[in-house]
DOSEZA-745783 format. One record per residue (C-alpha): residue number from 1; residue in one letter; x, y, z. Coordinates in Angstrom, 1 decimal, m for minus. Example, Ala and Ser with C-alpha at 12.3 -4.5 7.8 and 13.67 -1.06 7.14 Angstrom:
BEGIN
ATOM    i  aa       u       v       w
ATOM    1   A    12.3    m4.5     7.8
ATOM    2   S    13.7    m1.1     7.1
***
This chain:
BEGIN
ATOM    i  aa       u       v       w
ATOM    1   M    59.7    92.0    83.3
ATOM    2   L    62.6    94.1    84.2
ATOM    3   T    60.9    97.6    85.3
ATOM    4   K    62.9   100.5    85.5
ATOM    5   T    62.9   100.3    89.8
ATOM    6   K    63.8    96.4    89.8
ATOM    7   S    66.7    97.6    87.4
ATOM    8   Y    67.9   100.5    89.8
ATOM    9   I    67.4    98.1    92.7
ATOM   10   L    69.8    95.6    90.8
ATOM   11   L    72.2    98.0    90.3
ATOM   12   A    72.1    99.1    93.6
ATOM   13   A    73.1    95.4    94.6
ATOM   14   I    75.6    95.2    92.3
ATOM   15   I    77.7    98.1    92.7
ATOM   16   L    77.5    97.7    96.8
ATOM   17   L    78.5    94.2    96.4
ATOM   18   G    81.6    95.9    93.6
ATOM   19   I    82.2    98.1    96.6
ATOM   20   F    82.5    95.3    99.5
ATOM   21   L    84.9    93.2    97.0
ATOM   22   R    87.3    96.4    96.8
ATOM   23   V    86.9    97.4   100.8
ATOM   24   Y    86.9    94.2   102.3
ATOM   25   H    90.0    93.4   104.1
ATOM   26   I    92.1    96.0   102.1
ATOM   27   E    95.3    96.5   105.0
ATOM   28   S    95.7    93.0   103.8
ATOM   29   A    94.6    91.9   100.5
ATOM   30   P    96.9    92.6    98.3
ATOM   31   P    99.3    91.6   101.0
ATOM   32   G   101.4    94.7   100.4
ATOM   33   V   101.9    98.4    99.3
ATOM   34   Y   104.2    98.1    96.3
ATOM   35   P   106.9   100.8    96.1
ATOM   36   D   105.4   102.2    93.1
ATOM   37   E   102.2   102.5    94.8
ATOM   38   A   104.3   104.4    97.5
ATOM   39   V   105.7   107.1    95.1
ATOM   40   N   101.9   108.0    94.1
ATOM   41   G   102.0   108.7    98.2
ATOM   42   L   104.8   110.3    98.6
ATOM   43   D   103.8   113.0    95.4
ATOM   44   A   100.2   113.3    97.4
ATOM   45   I   102.2   114.1   100.4
ATOM   46   S   104.0   117.2    98.3
ATOM   47   A   100.2   118.2    97.3
ATOM   48   M    99.1   118.4   100.2
ATOM   49   H   101.8   120.9   101.4
ATOM   50   G   100.8   123.3    98.4
ATOM   51   Q   103.3   121.4    95.5
ATOM   52   W   100.4   119.9    93.4
ATOM   53   Q   101.3   119.7    89.7
ATOM   54   W    99.1   118.7    86.9
ATOM   55   F   102.1   115.9    85.7
ATOM   56   Y   104.8   114.7    88.7
ATOM   57   P   107.9   113.3    86.3
ATOM   58   A   109.6   111.1    89.1
ATOM   59   N   109.2   107.2    88.3
ATOM   60   N   108.8   107.7    84.4
ATOM   61   G   106.7   110.1    84.7
ATOM   62   R   102.9   109.9    85.9
ATOM   63   E    99.9   112.2    85.4
ATOM   64   G    98.9   114.2    88.6
ATOM   65   L    94.7   114.0    89.0
ATOM   66   F    95.5   110.2    90.6
ATOM   67   M    98.3   111.4    92.5
ATOM   68   N    95.7   114.9    93.9
ATOM   69   L    93.0   112.7    94.3
ATOM   70   I    94.6   110.9    97.0
ATOM   71   A    96.0   113.8    98.5
ATOM   72   I    92.9   114.9    99.2
ATOM   73   C    92.3   111.6   100.5
ATOM   74   F    95.1   111.9   102.9
ATOM   75   K    94.3   115.7   104.3
ATOM   76   L    90.7   114.4   105.2
ATOM   77   F    91.4   110.8   106.8
ATOM   78   G    95.1   110.6   107.4
ATOM   79   I    97.5   108.7   105.8
ATOM   80   S    96.9   104.9   105.7
ATOM   81   V    96.6   102.2   102.9
ATOM   82   L    92.9   102.7   103.0
ATOM   83   T    93.5   106.5   102.5
ATOM   84   L    96.3   105.6    99.7
ATOM   85   K    94.0   102.8    97.8
ATOM   86   L    90.8   104.7    97.9
ATOM   87   P    90.4   107.0    94.5
ATOM   88   S    91.1   103.3    92.9
ATOM   89   I    88.3   101.8    95.3
ATOM   90   I    86.3   104.7    94.0
ATOM   91   F    86.4   104.7    90.2
ATOM   92   G    86.9   100.7    90.2
ATOM   93   S    83.3   101.5    91.7
ATOM   94   L    82.3   104.0    89.8
ATOM   95   A    83.6   101.3    86.5
ATOM   96   I    80.7    99.4    87.7
ATOM   97   W    78.1   102.1    87.1
ATOM   98   G    79.4   103.8    84.0
ATOM   99   I    79.6   100.0    82.2
ATOM  100   Y    76.1    99.8    83.2
ATOM  101   L    75.2   102.8    81.6
ATOM  102   L    76.8   102.5    78.6
ATOM  103   G    75.6    98.8    77.8
ATOM  104   A    72.1   100.2    78.4
ATOM  105   E    72.5   102.9    76.1
ATOM  106   L    73.8   101.1    73.5
ATOM  107   F    71.6    98.3    73.1
ATOM  108   R    68.5   100.2    74.8
ATOM  109   S    69.1    97.4    77.3
ATOM  110   R    69.0    97.4    81.0
ATOM  111   Q    69.4    93.7    81.1
ATOM  112   V    72.8    94.2    79.1
ATOM  113   G    73.7    96.8    81.7
ATOM  114   L    73.2    95.1    84.5
ATOM  115   I    74.9    91.7    83.2
ATOM  116   G    77.8    94.1    82.6
ATOM  117   A    78.1    95.5    85.6
ATOM  118   F    78.0    92.4    87.8
ATOM  119   L    80.7    90.8    85.3
ATOM  120   T    82.6    94.3    86.4
ATOM  121   A    81.7    94.2    89.7
ATOM  122   V    83.1    90.5    90.6
ATOM  123   S    85.8    90.1    87.9
ATOM  124   F    88.9    89.1    89.2
ATOM  125   W    91.1    91.6    86.7
ATOM  126   S    88.6    94.8    88.1
ATOM  127   I    89.2    94.0    91.9
ATOM  128   N    92.2    93.5    91.6
ATOM  129   F    93.4    96.9    90.2
ATOM  130   S    90.9    98.5    91.9
ATOM  131   R    93.0    97.1    95.1
ATOM  132   I    96.2    98.7    94.2
ATOM  133   S    96.8   102.4    94.2
ATOM  134   F    97.7   102.6    90.6
ATOM  135   R    96.4   105.5    88.0
ATOM  136   A    95.6   103.3    85.2
ATOM  137   N    92.8   102.0    87.0
ATOM  138   M    90.8   105.4    86.1
ATOM  139   T    90.8   104.7    82.6
ATOM  140   P    87.5   102.1    82.5
ATOM  141   A    85.6   104.3    84.3
ATOM  142   V    86.2   107.4    82.6
ATOM  143   L    86.1   105.5    79.1
ATOM  144   A    82.7   104.6    80.0
ATOM  145   F    81.3   107.4    81.5
ATOM  146   S    82.6   109.9    78.1
ATOM  147   F    81.3   107.2    76.1
ATOM  148   Y    78.0   107.0    77.7
ATOM  149   F    77.1   110.6    77.2
ATOM  150   L    78.1   111.0    73.7
ATOM  151   F    75.6   107.8    72.7
ATOM  152   R    73.0   109.6    74.9
ATOM  153   G    73.3   112.6    73.1
ATOM  154   L    73.0   110.9    69.6
ATOM  155   R    69.4   109.7    70.8
ATOM  156   T    68.5   112.8    72.7
ATOM  157   R    70.4   115.3    70.6
ATOM  158   K    70.6   117.4    73.7
ATOM  159   W    74.2   119.6    73.9
ATOM  160   Y    74.5   118.9    77.4
ATOM  161   D    75.2   115.5    76.8
ATOM  162   F    77.4   116.4    74.4
ATOM  163   A    79.4   118.5    76.9
ATOM  164   I    79.0   116.1    79.5
ATOM  165   G    80.6   113.6    77.6
ATOM  166   G    82.9   115.7    76.3
ATOM  167   L    84.4   116.6    79.9
ATOM  168   F    84.8   113.1    81.1
ATOM  169   F    86.9   112.5    77.7
ATOM  170   G    89.2   115.3    77.9
ATOM  171   L    89.3   114.4    81.5
ATOM  172   G    90.6   111.1    80.6
ATOM  173   L    93.9   112.8    79.5
ATOM  174   H    94.9   113.3    83.3
ATOM  175   T    94.4   109.5    83.5
ATOM  176   Y    97.2   107.2    82.3
ATOM  177   I    98.8   106.8    79.0
ATOM  178   A    97.2   104.5    77.5
ATOM  179   F    94.3   106.5    77.1
ATOM  180   R    96.5   108.8    74.4
ATOM  181   I    95.4   106.4    72.3
ATOM  182   A    91.1   106.9    72.6
ATOM  183   P    90.8   109.7    70.2
ATOM  184   L    91.3   107.2    67.7
ATOM  185   I    88.0   105.6    68.6
ATOM  186   L    86.0   108.6    67.6
ATOM  187   V    88.1   108.6    64.3
ATOM  188   A    87.5   104.7    63.4
ATOM  189   V    83.7   105.7    64.9
ATOM  190   L    82.8   108.5    62.7
ATOM  191   P    83.0   107.9    59.2
ATOM  192   I    80.2   104.5    60.6
ATOM  193   L    77.9   107.6    61.7
ATOM  194   M    78.2   109.6    59.2
ATOM  195   L    77.0   106.3    57.1
ATOM  196   S    74.4   104.9    59.7
ATOM  197   Y    72.6   108.2    60.6
ATOM  198   E    70.5   110.0    58.1
ATOM  199   K    72.6   114.0    57.5
ATOM  200   F    74.8   113.4    60.2
ATOM  201   L    76.9   116.0    59.7
ATOM  202   K    74.1   118.5    58.8
ATOM  203   N    72.1   117.5    62.4
ATOM  204   Y    74.9   116.8    64.8
ATOM  205   W    77.9   119.1    63.5
ATOM  206   R    77.0   121.7    66.6
ATOM  207   S    77.0   118.6    68.9
ATOM  208   I    80.2   117.4    67.6
ATOM  209   I    82.1   121.0    68.5
ATOM  210   I    80.5   120.9    71.6
ATOM  211   F    82.0   117.4    72.2
ATOM  212   V    85.3   119.0    71.3
ATOM  213   F    85.3   121.9    73.2
ATOM  214   F    84.7   120.2    76.3
ATOM  215   A    87.1   117.6    75.4
ATOM  216   F    89.6   120.5    75.0
ATOM  217   L    88.8   122.9    78.2
ATOM  218   S    89.0   119.5    80.7
ATOM  219   A    92.3   118.5    78.6
ATOM  220   S    93.5   121.8    78.2
ATOM  221   P    95.8   121.6    81.9
ATOM  222   M    97.6   118.7    80.4
ATOM  223   L    98.2   119.7    77.0
ATOM  224   Y    99.7   123.2    77.9
ATOM  225   T   102.0   120.9    80.3
ATOM  226   F   102.7   118.5    77.8
ATOM  227   F   103.4   120.9    74.4
ATOM  228   V   103.7   124.6    76.4
ATOM  229   A   105.4   124.2    79.9
ATOM  230   H   107.3   120.9    80.0
ATOM  231   P   107.2   118.9    76.7
ATOM  232   E   109.4   116.6    78.0
ATOM  233   Y   106.8   114.9    79.8
ATOM  234   W   104.9   114.1    76.6
ATOM  235   K   108.0   111.4    75.9
ATOM  236   S   107.8   108.4    78.1
ATOM  237   R   109.9   105.0    78.6
ATOM  238   T   107.3   103.7    76.3
ATOM  239   S   109.9   104.1    73.3
ATOM  240   E   112.5   101.9    75.4
ATOM  241   I   110.3    99.1    75.1
ATOM  242   S   108.2    99.9    71.8
ATOM  243   I   108.8    96.9    69.1
ATOM  244   M   108.5   100.4    66.7
ATOM  245   N   112.4   100.4    68.0
ATOM  246   P   114.9    98.4    66.0
ATOM  247   E   116.5    97.4    69.0
ATOM  248   V   113.7    95.5    70.1
ATOM  249   N   112.0    94.2    67.3
ATOM  250   H   115.6    93.2    66.2
ATOM  251   G   114.7    94.2    62.4
ATOM  252   H   111.2    91.7    62.6
ATOM  253   L   108.8    94.2    63.1
ATOM  254   L   105.9    91.8    61.6
ATOM  255   T   106.7    89.2    63.9
ATOM  256   A   106.8    91.2    67.2
ATOM  257   F   103.8    92.5    66.2
ATOM  258   G   102.2    89.2    65.6
ATOM  259   K   103.9    87.8    68.9
ATOM  260   T   102.8    91.2    71.0
ATOM  261   F    98.8    90.3    69.3
ATOM  262   G    98.9    87.1    69.9
ATOM  263   L    99.9    87.4    73.9
ATOM  264   A    97.6    90.2    73.9
ATOM  265   M    94.4    88.2    72.2
ATOM  266   A    95.5    85.0    74.6
ATOM  267   K    95.0    86.6    78.0
ATOM  268   Y    91.2    86.9    78.1
ATOM  269   N    90.8    82.8    77.7
ATOM  270   F    93.6    80.8    77.8
ATOM  271   W    97.1    82.1    79.0
ATOM  272   G    96.8    85.5    81.5
ATOM  273   D    99.9    87.7    82.8
ATOM  274   Q   102.0    86.2    84.3
ATOM  275   N   102.8    89.2    86.6
ATOM  276   W   101.7    88.2    90.2
ATOM  277   R   100.9    92.1    90.8
ATOM  278   Q    98.5    91.9    87.9
ATOM  279   N    97.0    88.9    87.7
ATOM  280   Y    96.7    85.0    88.8
ATOM  281   P    99.6    83.4    86.8
ATOM  282   P    99.0    81.5    84.4
ATOM  283   Y    95.1    81.3    84.6
ATOM  284   A    93.2    83.9    81.9
ATOM  285   I    92.3    87.1    83.3
ATOM  286   L    89.1    86.2    82.8
ATOM  287   D    87.5    83.4    84.5
ATOM  288   P    86.0    80.4    81.9
ATOM  289   L    82.5    81.6    82.1
ATOM  290   T    82.8    85.2    81.4
ATOM  291   G    85.9    84.5    78.9
ATOM  292   I    83.8    82.0    76.8
ATOM  293   A    81.0    84.7    77.0
ATOM  294   F    83.0    87.4    75.9
ATOM  295   L    84.9    85.6    73.3
ATOM  296   F    81.5    84.3    71.5
ATOM  297   G    80.1    88.2    72.0
ATOM  298   F    83.5    89.6    70.3
ATOM  299   L    82.9    87.0    67.3
ATOM  300   Y    79.3    88.2    67.3
ATOM  301   A    79.8    91.9    66.9
ATOM  302   I    82.3    91.1    64.1
ATOM  303   L    79.4    89.3    62.2
ATOM  304   K    76.7    92.2    63.1
ATOM  305   F    79.7    94.6    61.4
ATOM  306   F    80.1    92.9    58.3
ATOM  307   H    75.8    92.3    57.9
ATOM  308   L    75.1    95.5    58.6
ATOM  309   L    78.3    96.6    56.2
ATOM  310   F    76.7    94.3    53.5
ATOM  311   I    73.0    95.8    54.0
ATOM  312   R    74.4    99.1    54.1
ATOM  313   V    76.4    98.8    50.7
ATOM  314   K    74.1    96.5    48.6
ATOM  315   H    70.7    97.8    49.9
ATOM  316   G    71.6   100.9    51.1
ATOM  317   I    69.7   100.2    54.5
ATOM  318   R    71.1   102.7    57.4
ATOM  319   D    71.1   101.1    60.9
ATOM  320   E    72.9   102.7    63.5
ATOM  321   K    73.6    99.5    65.4
ATOM  322   W    76.6    99.6    62.8
ATOM  323   A    78.0   102.2    65.1
ATOM  324   V    77.4   100.6    68.3
ATOM  325   Y    79.4    97.3    67.1
ATOM  326   T    81.9    99.3    65.1
ATOM  327   F    82.6   101.0    68.6
ATOM  328   L    82.5    98.1    70.5
ATOM  329   L    85.3    96.5    68.1
ATOM  330   A    87.2    99.6    67.7
ATOM  331   G    87.4   100.8    71.1
ATOM  332   F    88.8    96.7    72.1
ATOM  333   F    91.7    96.8    69.4
ATOM  334   L    92.7   100.5    70.0
ATOM  335   M    92.5   100.5    73.5
ATOM  336   L    94.9    97.0    73.7
ATOM  337   L    97.3    98.7    71.6
ATOM  338   P    99.3   100.0    74.2
ATOM  339   E   100.1    96.5    75.2
ATOM  340   V   100.4    95.3    71.6
ATOM  341   M   103.2    97.8    70.8
ATOM  342   G   105.4    97.3    73.9
ATOM  343   E   107.4    94.0    74.2
ATOM  344   E   107.9    94.3    78.0
ATOM  345   G   106.2    91.7    80.0
ATOM  346   N   102.8    90.5    77.9
ATOM  347   P   100.6    89.4    78.0
ATOM  348   H   100.0    92.8    80.1
ATOM  349   A    96.6    93.4    82.2
ATOM  350   L    97.4    96.7    83.3
ATOM  351   R    98.3    98.2    80.1
ATOM  352   S    95.2    97.1    78.4
ATOM  353   I    93.3    98.2    81.6
ATOM  354   G    91.0   100.2    78.4
ATOM  355   T    89.7    97.1    76.9
ATOM  356   M    87.4    96.5    80.2
ATOM  357   P    84.0    98.2    79.6
ATOM  358   F    84.4    96.7    76.0
ATOM  359   V    85.4    93.1    76.8
ATOM  360   F    82.0    93.1    79.8
ATOM  361   I    79.5    94.8    77.8
ATOM  362   L    80.3    92.0    75.0
ATOM  363   A    80.1    89.6    77.8
ATOM  364   A    77.0    90.5    78.5
ATOM  365   L    75.7    91.1    75.3
ATOM  366   T    76.2    86.9    75.0
ATOM  367   F    73.7    86.3    77.6
ATOM  368   H    71.3    88.9    76.5
ATOM  369   Y    71.2    86.8    72.9
ATOM  370   F    70.6    83.8    74.6
ATOM  371   L    68.2    85.4    77.1
ATOM  372   G    66.4    87.1    74.3
ATOM  373   K    66.1    83.8    72.0
ATOM  374   A    64.9    82.2    75.3
ATOM  375   Q    61.6    84.3    74.9
ATOM  376   N    60.5    83.0    71.7
ATOM  377   K    60.5    79.7    72.9
ATOM  378   T    58.3    77.6    74.9
ATOM  379   Y    57.6    78.3    78.8
ATOM  380   M    59.7    75.4    79.5
ATOM  381   H    62.1    76.4    77.2
ATOM  382   K    62.3    80.0    78.7
ATOM  383   K    62.1    79.1    82.1
ATOM  384   L    65.5    76.4    81.6
ATOM  385   I    67.7    79.2    79.6
ATOM  386   T    66.9    81.7    82.3
ATOM  387   G    67.9    79.5    85.1
ATOM  388   L    71.2    78.3    83.6
ATOM  389   A    71.6    82.2    82.7
ATOM  390   F    71.7    82.7    86.5
ATOM  391   V    73.2    79.5    87.8
ATOM  392   M    76.3    80.8    85.4
ATOM  393   L    76.1    84.7    86.7
ATOM  394   L    76.2    83.0    90.7
ATOM  395   S    79.0    81.2    89.7
ATOM  396   I    80.8    83.9    88.4
ATOM  397   G    80.0    85.6    91.1
ATOM  398   L    81.3    83.0    93.4
ATOM  399   F    84.6    81.8    91.8
ATOM  400   N    86.6    85.3    91.3
ATOM  401   P    86.1    86.7    94.6
ATOM  402   I    86.8    83.3    96.1
ATOM  403   K    90.1    83.0    93.3
ATOM  404   Y    91.4    86.4    94.5
ATOM  405   F    90.6    86.4    98.7
ATOM  406   V    91.3    82.7    99.2
ATOM  407   F    93.7    81.3    96.7
ATOM  408   W    95.7    84.7    95.3
ATOM  409   A    95.7    86.6    98.1
ATOM  410   H    97.4    83.7   100.4
ATOM  411   N    99.4    82.2    97.3
ATOM  412   P   103.1    82.6    98.8
ATOM  413   K   104.5    83.9    95.3
ATOM  414   T   101.8    86.8    95.4
ATOM  415   A   103.7    88.1    98.9
ATOM  416   P   107.2    88.6    96.8
ATOM  417   A   105.0    90.5    94.3
ATOM  418   F   104.2    93.3    96.5
ATOM  419   E   106.9    93.3    99.1
ATOM  420   A   105.1    91.7   101.7
ATOM  421   N   108.2    92.2   104.2
ATOM  422   L   107.7    95.6   104.0
ATOM  423   A   104.6    95.5   105.3
ATOM  424   D   105.5    93.7   107.7
ATOM  425   A   108.4    95.6   108.8
ATOM  426   E   105.7    98.4   109.0
ATOM  427   N   103.3    96.6   111.4
ATOM  428   Y   106.1    96.0   113.5
ATOM  429   I   107.4    99.7   113.5
ATOM  430   R   104.1   100.4   114.9
ATOM  431   T   104.7    98.0   117.7
ATOM  432   I   107.8   100.2   119.0
ATOM  433   A   107.7   102.9   121.6
ATOM  434   P   107.1   106.4   120.9
ATOM  435   G   110.3   108.4   121.1
ATOM  436   K   112.6   105.1   120.3
ATOM  437   E   114.8   105.9   117.5
ATOM  438   I   114.2   103.5   114.1
ATOM  439   F   116.3   103.2   110.9
ATOM  440   F   115.1   101.4   108.3
ATOM  441   V   118.3   100.5   105.8
ATOM  442   S   117.2    99.0   102.3
ATOM  443   G   117.4    99.8    98.6
ATOM  444   N   115.8   103.2    97.0
ATOM  445   M   112.7   101.6    95.9
ATOM  446   Q   112.4    99.4    99.1
ATOM  447   R   112.6   102.6   101.6
ATOM  448   V   109.5   104.2    99.7
ATOM  449   P   106.6   102.8   101.5
ATOM  450   L   108.3   102.9   105.0
ATOM  451   R   108.8   106.3   104.4
ATOM  452   L   105.4   107.0   103.5
ATOM  453   F   103.8   105.4   106.4
ATOM  454   N   106.1   107.3   108.7
ATOM  455   S   106.4   110.6   107.0
ATOM  456   G   104.9   112.1   110.2
ATOM  457   N   107.3   110.2   112.5
ATOM  458   P   110.3   112.4   113.9
ATOM  459   N   111.9   109.5   115.3
ATOM  460   F   111.7   107.3   111.9
ATOM  461   H   115.3   107.3   109.5
ATOM  462   E   115.8   105.6   106.4
ATOM  463   M   118.5   105.5   104.8
ATOM  464   H   120.8   103.2   101.6
ATOM  465   P   123.3   100.7   102.6
ATOM  466   A   126.1   103.4   101.5
ATOM  467   E   125.0   105.9   103.9
ATOM  468   M   125.6   103.5   107.2
ATOM  469   D   128.4   105.7   108.1
ATOM  470   T   125.9   108.6   109.3
ATOM  471   L   123.7   106.4   111.4
ATOM  472   Q   124.1   108.1   114.5
ATOM  473   P   121.1   107.4   117.0
ATOM  474   R   120.7   109.7   120.2
ATOM  475   D   121.1   106.7   122.6
ATOM  476   V   123.1   104.4   121.5
ATOM  477   K   121.9   102.0   124.1
ATOM  478   N   118.5   102.2   122.9
ATOM  479   F   117.5   102.7   119.3
ATOM  480   T   116.0    99.7   116.9
ATOM  481   V   117.5    99.4   112.9
ATOM  482   I   115.4    97.6   110.8
ATOM  483   L   116.9    96.1   107.1
ATOM  484   T   115.9    93.4   104.6
ATOM  485   D   118.0    91.4   102.5
ATOM  486   Y   119.4    93.9   100.2
ATOM  487   Q   122.9    94.1   101.7
ATOM  488   K   122.1    93.2   104.9
ATOM  489   D   125.8    91.0   105.7
ATOM  490   E   127.7    93.9   104.5
ATOM  491   I   125.0    96.1   107.1
ATOM  492   V   125.1    93.7   110.0
ATOM  493   T   129.1    94.0   109.8
ATOM  494   N   129.3    97.5   109.9
ATOM  495   L   126.7    98.0   112.9
ATOM  496   T   128.1    95.0   115.2
ATOM  497   T   131.4    96.6   114.5
ATOM  498   R   130.0   100.2   115.2
ATOM  499   F   127.2    99.2   118.2
ATOM  500   P   128.5    95.7   119.8
ATOM  501   N   125.5    95.3   121.8
ATOM  502   L   123.2    95.2   118.6
ATOM  503   Q   121.5    92.0   118.4
ATOM  504   L   120.3    90.6   115.2
ATOM  505   E   116.7    88.7   115.1
ATOM  506   E   115.1    87.6   111.9
ATOM  507   R   111.4    87.8   111.3
ATOM  508   T   109.5    85.4   108.4
ATOM  509   D   106.0    85.7   108.1
ATOM  510   R   103.8    82.6   106.6
ATOM  511   A   104.4    83.3   102.6
ATOM  512   G   108.9    83.0   103.9
ATOM  513   M   109.1    86.9   103.3
ATOM  514   K   112.1    88.1   105.6
ATOM  515   F   113.0    91.0   107.1
ATOM  516   Y   115.6    91.6   110.1
ATOM  517   I   115.9    93.7   113.5
ATOM  518   M   118.7    94.7   115.5
ATOM  519   K   118.3    96.3   118.8
***
């Protein structure tokens, strides 16, 4: 019997496991800080100095909450790889808790919540994005808490549940562009709520107003930014890669949609994201056992949806579970749209990150279904099914971390995806004696990570190869130049002509990533 006390102990253990998997060896796995992460850090430094914003327009534009949270971490604990990634770690861990609460609430089953939380905690997909400083990783947690409090409010009829749910939902507009599709989930579920709950509007109209009011309240800074102060911020590069763009679909919209939708669905079980920064290509983003469980739960939810629709139409029977299955299916398909509607880089595990709560709850539903069926069988049959489920979950819990920390993190193809030579260069800079001038010469985005981590070093200078003529060390006999392969030969020629005493040294790491030192 899964008592409340046992459930809380198991949940605490799962969350602690999840935190450990999101913090362990954070300095070396992934093997570098990608420039997009470092841009977030630079904006955070600006926020630290009073220049915080609701929306940061650089790098194609980003909602500001994530950068402002990084700024708080920098302010409290200093600038480091850990503090840069800490908001992502926190939200990745909160997603575990949120998915537990949502799964348990939807099915009135702590078992569903615990299994969903465990699958999230050990998932390669979730672990990976929780260890990268991308704002998108806030989305699963915000979605989970939003809808947990909404469905809890439907059960308790307490106004504050709707208020808290609304606050979380409005917060979603501060997270990631994909969240903008989330209001359509409410639109899709509302008619089913009206059909499955007795006198829904009469009983819940005040609750709806409360939810909308508090959602609007927490979203209002972004709404003001997007529609009053800076309407240009609402636009993004999505129009450039959208399958709605004739230059992208080449006059064949349905064909383009079929292709992107097929790839989006295939990534969970068959052929995953081919970007080494976002997955372990060519494998699916879910491990085989979780993938099978998700597929079964997905098909089961579709069958239940149509079954409950049939008995509502045929016999007039209202069943509140109809809204639950509608929510899971609508949430999954709608949060898949940001990936489906874009043509670039598909399948795309990042753009579809909003499907994460729905995927793991549907997978947990499969385990719950078979464990429930076993309760009506003989003692030996029940023990066999329970033991099999335990072995499967244990296998999932071992498979994914090993896949991440042993195979993916050390694969030679992972290092270039994170430009690991920049991390190698930064580690070398830390060994240079204080007071010695350092010049880092490379491309625009490659310079960003080192600019971030040396922002407080007055002896560090970074420049583009086109600015080489401005390189003027204080002491021509005591300075170091660090460069990458970007225009290396031209840089070396320029410097050796001007400073004949400089000698070129090549540094290569285990993955074959190189950077160069001249001193």
